[in-house]
C-alpha positions as CSV (number, residue, x, y, z in Angstrom):
1,M,122.1,85.6,82.2
2,Q,122.3,87.7,85.3
3,D,120.0,90.8,85.4
4,H,122.3,93.8,85.9
5,T,119.8,96.4,85.0
6,I,119.1,99.3,87.2
7,P,116.4,99.0,89.6
8,R,113.4,99.5,87.4
9,E,111.4,102.1,89.2
10,A,114.3,104.3,88.5
11,D,113.4,104.5,84.9
12,S,110.7,107.1,85.5
13,V,110.6,110.0,87.8
14,K,107.9,109.7,90.3
15,S,105.4,112.2,91.6
16,D,105.9,113.7,95.0
17,S,102.6,112.8,96.5
18,P,99.1,111.6,95.7
19,G,96.4,113.9,94.7
20,K,92.8,114.7,95.4
21,H,90.1,115.9,93.1
22,R,90.8,119.2,91.4
23,P,87.8,121.5,91.3
24,P,86.4,122.3,87.9
25,S,86.6,126.0,88.6
26,L,90.4,125.9,88.8
27,Q,91.4,127.5,85.5
28,L,95.1,127.1,86.0
29,D,95.1,123.4,85.9
30,I,98.8,122.7,86.1
31,G,98.4,119.3,87.5
32,R,96.8,118.3,84.1
33,R,99.4,120.0,82.0
34,S,100.5,116.9,80.2
35,L,97.7,114.4,80.6
36,E,95.9,115.1,77.5
37,S,97.1,113.4,74.3
38,P,96.7,114.9,70.9
39,S,93.7,112.6,70.3
40,L,91.9,114.3,73.1
41,E,92.5,117.7,71.7
42,S,90.8,116.8,68.4
43,S,87.9,114.9,70.0
44,P,85.7,117.0,72.3
45,E,83.8,113.9,73.6
46,P,86.2,110.9,73.9
47,S,84.8,107.5,74.2
48,F,85.9,104.9,76.8
49,E,86.8,101.7,75.1
50,D,87.5,98.2,76.5
51,S,90.9,97.2,75.2
52,Q,89.8,93.6,74.5
53,M,86.1,93.6,73.6
54,G,85.7,97.0,71.9
55,R,82.8,98.0,74.1
56,K,82.1,101.6,74.7
57,S,80.6,103.3,77.7
58,E,79.2,106.8,78.0
59,P,81.8,109.4,79.1
60,P,81.5,110.7,82.6
61,P,80.1,114.2,83.2
62,R,83.6,115.6,83.7
63,R,86.2,114.5,81.2
64,E,88.9,112.5,83.0
65,P,92.4,113.5,82.0
66,D,93.4,110.0,80.8
67,R,95.3,109.5,77.6
68,S,93.8,106.1,77.1
69,T,90.3,107.3,76.5
70,S,90.7,108.0,72.8
71,K,89.6,105.5,70.3
72,D,92.1,103.8,68.1
73,T,90.7,104.1,64.6
74,S,93.2,101.7,63.2
75,G,91.8,98.8,65.1
76,Q,94.8,98.4,67.3
77,N,94.7,98.6,71.1
78,S,95.2,102.3,71.8
79,H,95.4,101.5,75.6
80,A,98.7,99.8,75.0
81,S,100.5,103.0,74.1
82,G,102.1,103.3,77.5
83,T,105.7,104.0,78.2
84,M,106.7,105.2,74.8
85,D,104.3,108.1,74.7
86,P,105.9,111.3,75.9
87,Q,102.6,112.4,77.5
88,I,102.8,109.5,79.9
89,E,106.2,110.4,81.2
90,L,104.9,113.9,81.9
91,R,101.8,112.5,83.5
92,R,103.9,110.7,86.0
93,K,106.1,113.7,86.8
94,H,103.8,116.5,88.0
95,P,104.3,117.7,91.6
96,S,101.9,117.5,94.4
97,L,99.5,120.1,92.9
98,E,96.9,117.5,92.7
99,S,96.6,117.2,96.5
100,A,96.2,120.9,97.1
101,S,93.2,123.1,97.3
102,P,92.7,126.1,94.9
103,V,93.9,128.5,97.6
104,S,97.0,126.5,98.4
105,Q,97.8,126.1,94.7
106,T,97.6,129.8,94.2
107,A,99.8,130.5,97.2
108,R,102.3,128.0,96.0
109,L,102.5,129.5,92.6
110,M,102.9,133.0,94.0
111,D,105.8,131.8,96.2
112,R,107.8,130.8,93.2
113,D,110.7,133.1,92.4
114,D,109.7,133.3,88.7
115,F,106.1,134.3,89.5
116,S,105.0,137.5,87.8
117,L,101.8,139.3,86.8
118,N,103.5,141.4,84.2
119,E,103.7,138.6,81.6
120,K,101.0,136.5,80.0
121,P,100.7,133.0,81.5
122,P,102.3,130.3,79.4
123,L,100.0,127.9,77.6
124,T,99.6,124.5,79.2
125,P,101.5,122.1,76.9
126,T,99.5,119.0,75.8
127,S,102.7,117.1,74.8
128,P,106.4,117.8,74.8
129,P,108.0,119.2,71.6
130,T,109.0,116.3,69.5
131,D,111.8,118.1,67.7
132,T,113.4,119.8,70.7
133,S,117.1,118.9,71.1
134,F,119.2,119.5,74.1
135,F,120.8,122.5,72.5
136,D,117.4,124.0,71.8
137,L,116.5,124.1,75.5
138,P,116.8,127.4,77.4
139,R,120.1,128.0,79.1
140,Q,118.7,127.4,82.6
141,D,117.1,124.1,81.5
142,R,120.3,122.9,80.0
143,R,122.2,123.6,83.3
144,N,119.5,122.0,85.4
145,F,119.4,119.0,83.0
146,L,123.2,118.5,83.4
147,L,122.8,118.8,87.2
148,L,120.2,116.1,87.2
149,V,122.4,113.8,85.1
150,L,125.2,114.4,87.6
151,L,123.0,113.6,90.6
152,Y,121.6,110.4,89.0
153,F,125.1,109.4,87.9
154,L,126.3,109.5,91.5
155,Q,123.5,107.1,92.5
156,G,124.6,104.7,89.8
157,I,128.1,104.4,91.1
158,P,127.4,102.4,94.3
159,M,124.4,100.7,92.7
160,G,126.6,99.3,89.9
161,L,129.0,98.0,92.6
162,A,126.4,96.5,94.8
163,G,124.3,94.9,92.0
164,G,127.1,94.0,89.6
165,S,130.8,94.0,90.5
166,V,130.9,93.1,94.2
167,P,129.0,89.8,93.9
168,F,131.6,88.7,91.3
169,L,134.5,89.7,93.5
170,L,133.0,87.9,96.4
171,K,132.8,84.6,94.5
172,S,136.3,83.7,95.5
173,H,135.4,84.2,99.2
174,L,131.8,83.1,99.5
175,S,129.5,80.3,98.5
176,Y,126.4,80.9,96.4
177,G,124.2,80.9,99.5
178,Q,126.4,83.5,101.2
179,I,126.3,85.6,98.1
180,G,122.5,85.3,98.4
181,V,122.8,86.9,101.8
182,F,124.7,89.8,100.1
183,S,121.8,90.2,97.6
184,L,119.7,91.5,100.5
185,A,121.7,94.7,100.2
186,S,119.7,95.8,97.2
187,Y,116.4,95.6,99.1
188,P,116.1,99.4,99.9
189,Y,115.5,100.3,96.3
190,S,112.5,97.9,96.3
191,L,111.1,99.2,99.5
192,K,111.7,103.0,99.3
193,L,108.0,103.6,98.8
194,L,107.6,102.9,102.6
195,W,109.6,106.1,103.5
196,S,109.2,108.3,100.4
197,P,106.2,110.2,102.0
198,I,108.5,111.3,104.8
199,V,111.2,112.6,102.4
200,D,108.5,114.6,100.6
201,A,106.9,116.0,103.8
202,V,109.8,116.7,106.2
203,W,112.4,119.4,105.3
204,S,114.1,122.6,106.4
205,P,113.0,125.9,104.9
206,A,116.6,127.2,105.4
207,L,118.1,124.6,103.0
208,G,115.1,123.9,100.7
209,R,112.8,121.1,100.2
210,R,115.1,118.8,98.3
211,K,118.5,120.0,99.4
212,S,117.5,119.3,103.0
213,W,117.8,115.6,102.1
214,I,120.3,115.6,99.2
215,L,123.1,117.4,101.0
216,P,123.2,115.2,104.2
217,I,122.5,112.0,102.3
218,Q,125.3,112.6,99.8
219,T,127.7,113.6,102.6
220,C,127.0,110.3,104.4
221,S,127.3,108.4,101.2
222,G,130.7,109.9,100.4
223,L,132.0,109.3,103.9
224,G,130.7,105.8,103.8
225,M,132.4,105.0,100.5
226,I,135.7,106.4,101.8
227,Y,135.4,104.3,105.0
228,L,134.6,101.1,102.9
229,G,137.4,101.9,100.5
230,S,140.0,101.9,103.3
231,R,138.8,98.5,104.7
232,I,137.1,96.7,101.8
233,K,139.8,94.2,101.2
234,D,140.0,93.0,104.8
235,M,136.2,93.0,105.0
236,M,135.8,90.8,102.0
237,V,138.3,88.3,103.4
238,S,136.6,88.3,106.8
239,A,133.2,88.0,105.1
240,G,134.2,84.5,104.0
241,A,135.9,83.5,107.3
242,S,134.2,81.4,109.9
243,D,132.0,79.7,107.3
244,G,130.8,83.0,106.0
245,S,129.4,84.4,109.2
246,G,131.0,87.7,108.5
247,V,128.9,88.2,105.4
248,W,126.1,89.7,107.4
249,S,128.1,92.7,108.7
250,F,129.6,93.2,105.2
251,T,126.0,93.1,103.7
252,G,124.9,95.6,106.4
253,W,127.4,98.2,105.2
254,W,126.2,97.9,101.6
255,F,122.6,97.8,102.7
256,F,123.2,101.2,104.4
257,L,124.9,102.6,101.3
258,V,122.1,101.5,99.0
259,F,119.5,102.9,101.5
260,L,121.2,106.2,101.2
261,C,121.1,106.0,97.4
262,A,117.4,105.1,97.4
263,T,116.6,108.0,99.7
264,Q,118.6,110.4,97.5
265,D,116.7,109.1,94.5
266,I,113.4,110.1,96.1
267,A,114.6,113.6,96.7
268,V,116.2,114.0,93.3
269,D,113.0,112.7,91.6
270,G,111.0,115.4,93.4
271,W,113.5,118.1,92.6
272,A,113.5,117.2,88.9
273,L,109.8,118.3,88.8
274,T,110.7,121.9,89.5
275,L,114.2,122.2,88.1
276,L,113.0,122.0,84.5
277,S,110.5,124.3,82.9
278,L,107.1,123.0,82.2
279,P,107.4,122.4,78.4
280,N,110.7,120.6,78.9
281,L,109.7,118.4,81.9
282,S,110.1,115.2,79.8
283,Y,113.9,115.7,80.0
284,A,113.7,114.7,83.6
285,S,113.3,111.0,82.7
286,T,116.0,111.4,80.1
287,A,118.4,112.7,82.7
288,Q,117.6,109.9,85.0
289,T,118.1,107.2,82.4
290,V,121.4,108.7,81.2
291,G,122.8,109.3,84.6
292,L,121.9,106.0,86.3
293,T,122.9,104.0,83.2
294,A,126.3,105.7,82.9
295,G,127.0,105.3,86.6
296,H,126.0,101.6,86.6
297,F,127.9,101.0,83.4
298,L,131.1,102.6,84.9
299,S,130.9,100.7,88.2
300,Y,130.1,97.4,86.6
301,T,131.5,96.9,83.1
302,V,134.4,99.4,83.1
303,F,135.4,98.6,86.7
304,L,135.4,94.8,86.2
305,A,137.6,95.2,83.1
306,F,140.2,97.5,84.9
307,N,140.1,95.3,88.0
308,S,141.0,92.2,86.0
309,P,144.7,91.4,86.1
310,D,144.5,89.7,82.7
311,F,143.1,92.8,81.1
312,A,145.7,95.1,82.7
313,N,148.6,92.8,81.8
314,R,147.4,92.6,78.2
315,W,146.8,96.2,77.5
316,F,148.7,98.4,80.0
317,R,151.7,96.5,81.4
318,S,154.9,95.1,80.0
319,T,155.6,93.3,83.2
320,P,152.7,91.1,84.4
321,S,151.1,91.5,87.8
322,D,148.5,89.7,89.8
323,V,146.4,92.8,90.5
324,G,144.4,95.0,88.1
325,V,144.9,98.6,87.3
326,M,142.0,99.6,89.6
327,T,141.2,98.1,93.0
328,L,137.8,98.1,94.7
329,G,139.2,100.1,97.6
330,G,140.8,102.7,95.5
331,Y,137.6,103.0,93.3
332,L,135.4,103.5,96.4
333,T,137.8,106.1,97.9
334,V,138.0,108.2,94.7
335,W,134.2,108.3,94.2
336,G,133.7,109.0,97.9
337,W,135.7,112.2,97.7
338,F,133.9,113.0,94.4
339,Y,130.6,112.7,96.3
340,L,131.8,115.2,98.9
341,I,133.1,117.7,96.3
342,V,129.8,117.6,94.4
343,T,127.9,118.0,97.6
344,L,130.0,121.1,98.6
345,G,129.5,122.6,95.2
346,L,125.8,121.9,95.3
347,A,125.4,123.6,98.7
348,M,127.3,126.7,97.7
349,L,126.4,127.2,94.1
350,K,122.9,125.9,93.5
351,H,119.8,127.8,94.7
352,E,116.6,126.0,95.3
353,E,113.2,127.8,95.0
354,K,111.5,128.5,98.2
355,T,108.1,127.0,98.8
356,K,105.7,127.0,101.7
357,E,103.9,123.8,100.6
358,K,103.7,121.0,103.0
359,D,102.4,117.5,102.1
360,S,100.5,115.3,104.4
361,I,102.3,112.1,105.3
362,M,99.1,110.4,106.4
363,E,97.3,111.4,103.2
364,V,99.9,109.5,101.2
365,Y,99.6,106.4,103.3
366,R,95.8,106.5,103.2
367,S,95.9,106.5,99.4
368,M,98.3,103.6,99.4
369,I,96.1,101.6,101.6
370,G,93.1,102.4,99.4
371,I,94.9,101.2,96.3
372,L,95.9,98.0,98.1
373,K,92.3,97.2,98.9
374,L,91.4,97.1,95.2
375,K,90.9,93.4,94.1
376,N,92.6,94.0,90.8
377,I,95.6,95.5,92.5
378,Q,95.8,92.4,94.7
379,S,95.8,90.2,91.7
380,I,98.6,92.1,89.9
381,I,100.6,92.1,93.1
382,I,100.4,88.3,93.3
383,V,101.5,88.1,89.6
384,H,104.5,90.4,90.3
385,L,105.6,88.4,93.3
386,I,105.6,85.0,91.6
387,A,106.3,85.9,87.9
388,K,110.1,86.2,88.2
389,I,110.8,82.9,90.1
390,G,111.3,81.1,86.8
391,F,114.2,83.3,85.9
392,Q,116.0,83.7,89.2
393,A,118.6,81.0,88.8
394,N,119.5,82.3,85.4
395,D,119.6,86.0,86.5
396,G,121.4,85.3,89.8
397,V,123.7,82.3,89.2
398,T,124.6,81.8,85.5
399,N,127.3,84.4,85.3
400,L,128.7,83.3,88.7
401,K,128.8,79.8,87.4
402,L,130.6,80.9,84.3
403,L,133.3,82.5,86.4
404,D,133.5,79.3,88.5
405,K,134.1,77.3,85.3
406,G,137.0,79.5,84.3
407,F,135.3,82.4,82.3
408,S,137.5,85.5,83.0
409,Q,136.4,88.8,84.4
410,E,137.8,90.4,81.2
411,D,135.6,88.2,79.0
412,L,132.6,88.9,81.2
413,A,133.1,92.7,81.0
414,L,133.4,92.4,77.2
415,T,130.2,90.5,77.1
416,V,128.3,93.1,79.1
417,L,130.0,95.9,77.1
418,I,128.8,94.4,73.8
419,D,125.3,93.7,75.3
420,F,124.8,97.4,76.4
421,P,124.1,99.0,72.9
422,F,121.8,96.0,72.0
423,E,119.8,96.6,75.2
424,I,119.3,100.2,74.4
425,S,118.4,99.7,70.7
426,L,116.3,96.6,71.2
427,G,114.4,98.4,73.9
428,Y,113.1,100.8,71.3
429,Y,111.4,97.9,69.4
430,A,110.0,96.6,72.7
431,G,108.4,100.0,73.1
432,R,106.9,99.8,69.6
433,W,105.4,96.4,70.3
434,S,103.9,97.6,73.6
435,T,102.3,100.4,71.6
436,A,100.9,98.3,68.8
437,Y,99.7,95.3,70.8
438,P,98.0,94.9,74.3
439,A,100.8,95.4,76.8
440,M,100.1,92.2,78.8
441,H,100.1,90.2,75.6
442,V,103.6,91.4,74.8
443,W,104.6,90.8,78.5
444,C,103.4,87.2,78.2
445,W,105.3,86.6,75.0
446,A,108.5,87.9,76.6
447,F,107.8,85.8,79.7
448,I,108.0,82.6,77.5
449,G,111.1,84.0,75.8
450,R,112.7,84.6,79.1
451,L,112.1,81.0,80.2
452,V,113.7,79.8,76.9
453,A,116.6,82.1,77.6
454,A,117.1,80.4,81.0
455,V,117.2,77.0,79.4
456,L,119.7,78.2,76.7
457,A,121.9,79.8,79.4
458,Q,122.1,76.4,81.2
459,G,123.1,74.8,78.0
460,V,125.8,77.4,77.4
461,V,127.3,76.6,80.9
462,M,127.1,72.8,80.3
463,I,129.2,73.0,77.1
464,F,132.0,75.1,78.7
465,P,135.2,73.9,76.8
466,E,137.6,71.9,78.8
467,D,140.6,73.5,77.1
468,G,139.5,77.1,78.0
469,V,137.5,79.9,76.5
470,Q,137.7,80.0,72.7
471,T,136.3,82.5,70.2
472,W,133.3,80.4,69.3
473,Y,132.4,80.0,73.0
474,L,132.8,83.7,73.7
475,L,130.4,84.5,70.8
476,T,127.9,81.9,72.2
477,V,128.0,83.5,75.6
478,I,127.5,87.0,74.1
479,A,124.5,85.8,72.0
480,S,122.9,84.1,74.9
481,H,123.4,87.2,77.1
482,I,121.9,89.4,74.4
483,F,118.8,87.2,74.1
484,S,118.3,87.0,77.8
485,T,118.7,90.8,78.2
486,F,116.3,91.5,75.3
487,T,113.5,89.4,76.8
488,N,114.0,91.0,80.1
489,T,113.8,94.5,78.5
490,V,110.6,93.6,76.6
491,M,109.0,92.4,79.8
492,F,109.9,95.6,81.6
493,V,108.8,97.9,78.9
494,A,105.5,96.1,78.5
495,I,104.6,96.0,82.2
496,S,105.6,99.6,82.5
497,A,103.2,100.5,79.7
498,F,100.4,98.6,81.5
499,H,101.2,100.4,84.8
500,A,101.0,103.7,83.0
501,K,97.6,102.8,81.5
502,I,95.9,101.6,84.6
503,S,97.2,104.2,87.1
504,D,94.6,106.7,88.3
505,P,95.7,110.2,87.1
506,L,94.5,111.8,90.3
507,I,96.9,109.7,92.4
508,G,99.4,108.8,89.7
509,G,102.5,109.2,91.8
510,T,101.4,106.8,94.5
511,Y,99.9,104.4,92.0
512,M,103.0,104.2,89.8
513,T,105.5,104.0,92.6
514,L,103.5,101.2,94.4
515,L,103.3,99.1,91.2
516,A,107.0,99.6,90.4
517,T,108.0,98.7,94.0
518,V,106.0,95.5,94.0
519,S,107.4,94.6,90.6
520,N,111.0,95.1,91.8
521,L,110.3,93.2,95.0
522,G,109.2,90.2,93.0
523,G,112.7,90.1,91.4
524,T,114.5,90.7,94.7
525,F,113.1,88.5,97.4
526,P,113.5,85.1,95.7
527,R,117.2,85.7,95.0
528,Y,118.3,84.8,98.5
529,F,116.5,81.5,98.6
530,I,117.5,80.5,95.0
531,L,121.2,81.0,95.8
532,K,120.8,78.9,99.0
533,L,119.2,76.1,97.0
534,V,122.3,76.0,94.7
535,D,124.5,75.2,97.7
536,Y,121.9,72.8,99.1
537,F,121.7,70.6,95.9
538,T,125.5,70.7,95.2
539,V,127.4,67.6,96.1
540,A,131.2,67.8,95.9
541,T,134.0,65.8,97.5
542,C,137.6,66.7,98.2
543,H,140.1,63.9,97.5
544,P,143.6,64.1,99.0
545,P,146.6,64.1,96.7
546,S,148.5,60.9,96.0
547,S,151.7,62.7,96.9
548,P,152.2,65.9,98.8
549,P,152.7,68.9,96.3
550,Q,155.6,71.2,96.7
551,D,153.6,74.5,96.6
552,L,151.1,73.9,99.4
553,K,149.2,77.1,100.5
554,G,147.5,75.4,103.5
555,D,147.4,72.3,105.6
556,L,147.8,69.1,103.6
557,V,144.6,67.3,102.8
558,I,144.8,63.7,104.2
559,S,141.2,62.6,104.1
560,T,138.1,63.2,102.0
561,F,135.5,65.8,103.0
562,S,132.7,67.8,101.4
563,C,133.9,70.9,99.4
564,A,130.5,72.1,98.2
565,L,130.9,75.5,99.9
566,E,133.4,78.0,98.7
567,A,135.4,78.1,102.0
568,Q,135.7,74.3,101.9
569,K,136.7,74.3,98.3
570,H,139.6,76.8,99.2
571,V,140.7,74.5,102.0
572,C,140.8,71.6,99.6
573,L,142.7,73.3,96.8
574,D,145.2,75.0,99.2
575,G,145.9,71.7,100.8
576,G,146.7,70.1,97.5
577,G,143.4,68.2,97.2
578,T,141.0,67.9,94.2
579,C,137.4,69.1,94.5
580,D,135.3,66.7,92.5
581,I,131.7,67.9,91.9
582,S,129.4,65.0,91.4
583,R,126.2,67.0,91.4
584,D,126.0,70.7,90.4
585,G,123.2,72.4,92.3
586,Y,123.0,75.1,89.6
587,Y,121.5,72.8,87.0
588,I,118.9,71.4,89.4
589,T,117.9,74.8,90.8
590,N,117.6,76.3,87.3
591,V,115.4,73.3,86.1
592,V,113.2,73.7,89.2
593,C,112.9,77.4,88.6
594,V,111.9,77.0,85.0
595,L,109.4,74.3,85.8
596,I,107.8,76.5,88.5
597,G,107.7,79.3,85.9
598,V,106.0,77.1,83.3
599,V,103.4,75.8,85.7
600,T,102.6,79.1,87.3
601,F,102.4,80.8,83.9
602,W,99.9,78.4,82.4
603,I,97.8,77.9,85.6
604,Y,97.7,81.4,87.1
605,I,99.9,84.1,85.6
606,R,98.7,84.0,82.0
607,P,94.9,83.8,82.8
608,A,95.3,86.5,85.4
609,A,97.2,88.8,83.0
610,M,94.6,88.4,80.2
611,K,91.8,89.1,82.7
612,L,93.6,92.2,84.0
613,Q,94.2,93.4,80.4
614,A,90.5,93.1,79.6
615,L,89.3,95.2,82.5
616,P,88.0,98.7,81.8
617,L,89.9,101.7,83.3
618,R,87.2,102.3,85.9
619,A,88.0,99.0,87.5
620,W,91.4,100.4,88.6
621,R,90.0,103.6,90.2
622,L,89.6,104.3,93.8
623,V,86.5,106.4,93.2
624,D,83.9,105.5,90.5
625,P,84.2,108.0,87.6
626,D,80.5,108.9,87.9
627,T,81.0,110.2,91.4
628,R,83.9,112.5,90.6
């Protein structure tokens, strides 16, 4: 089924900038505050173990703060314990202390409002408290946690529309290929690494490092949503006019809105590092997950349900109507004003700590280039860019095809609603598997499962009942959707665990963001071409009516013509004709995608994944450990 998950790099808060070597003489090693796992505390001389062959090498002269250096005495692969370890989340969320010298680190700490020499310095936590609940947090942390949830929630509102609801609403106006053009609007989230160093390095001391970006970005987002809300209905109609040529300008508006959300995400990620106290920093990723998921869920599942006339007539009206309780224009306008209100409150009520720290933009880009020169990174980039081709037709077209067949928006919203708790709960088991087994092994198992899910989804579409959706078919769609989402979640959790394992701690922010960006890009760029192929392979003919109908909505059809594209189909139906599909491009495209997935998996992806899994950690480092 279609992948409506939140852009994946959003599941972890990134570091502000890459780092350099920290001198051993620096006693206040804040940058290492959460890198050491409990196993490192109990073992003064950890051994470095190859995750596949069990070979050990002598530890370097200076112990590298890597959680994967401890030996797994149970015989399992300890390197696989990636995303589910709290230490890893903290490792990816330290600010740019790593890139500073001892003098600049000291100056930065003394600039903090809470700096004091009258109290004993707090101990550097080795792991977050496992039994700390939200209500056990200090009052200031609770407030800042709720602020982060709110800011991430605001991001989820337009993202849920752009990635979920709007493509379905466009289906009545655009062909599959034209919807593929609209999918380009989600690209900024996959490319934000390109301008994230600028967001980290350029800011106004008068407003604060993060508010310098968040305040103007949210203001522009709010005004943009209000503008779209007042014109969205006409824009959707004009997007499908003139053979869909208007879809480019419509996509441009949403591209700009998603670009603003992606830029705000960079700033909020950085602010999260300093809003929460050191022992409770792991709550930053929790705030991000809760906020983004809630915003996406509201704009996709809830909005589609209330936008459906059938849902509104069934539950809220005594007199039927052809419009839902909630329109897209009204929804955009309400949340646009909410954006502006939150931004005003943030400007007036929230104080940001002052800092004199300035990051070097060029240093970040130099680190990125250095990472890209690694042969292993080049291999994993190739894997990421081709791995998701096999699922693209299922992810991008299956739900649209169901709507085309007669599956209602109400039933689709119900399907996603039921799928949501399964995605959350089954994700827990995916994390456990990624901990107990080598991450890339789990990823390969899920890869095969996702190919199977694509085949099953096509079968579900093919057996669509001629007499309408019945209970048995709705349950079949829900089961297929849950299985597809589950395999997608397992793949994501496993690859995230592998990314966390191989990332160099000294430049963890750049490393993790680069890998996440490439992974997301692999699922984004094929979508446009796959949707174009659906139109290309589809063959449909419009046949004129035997006698003119009484309720014509357009010019009477008097001759046969192709109705493969959505605009042509509307002309046919409005003119009383019948659009007969003799070859459905969805089936051909999905089969082609699955075959490409099978071939590339056995020929390249699986061997490359196993090779990458077997590499020692030193193979992923920019600098050899012995020289550090």
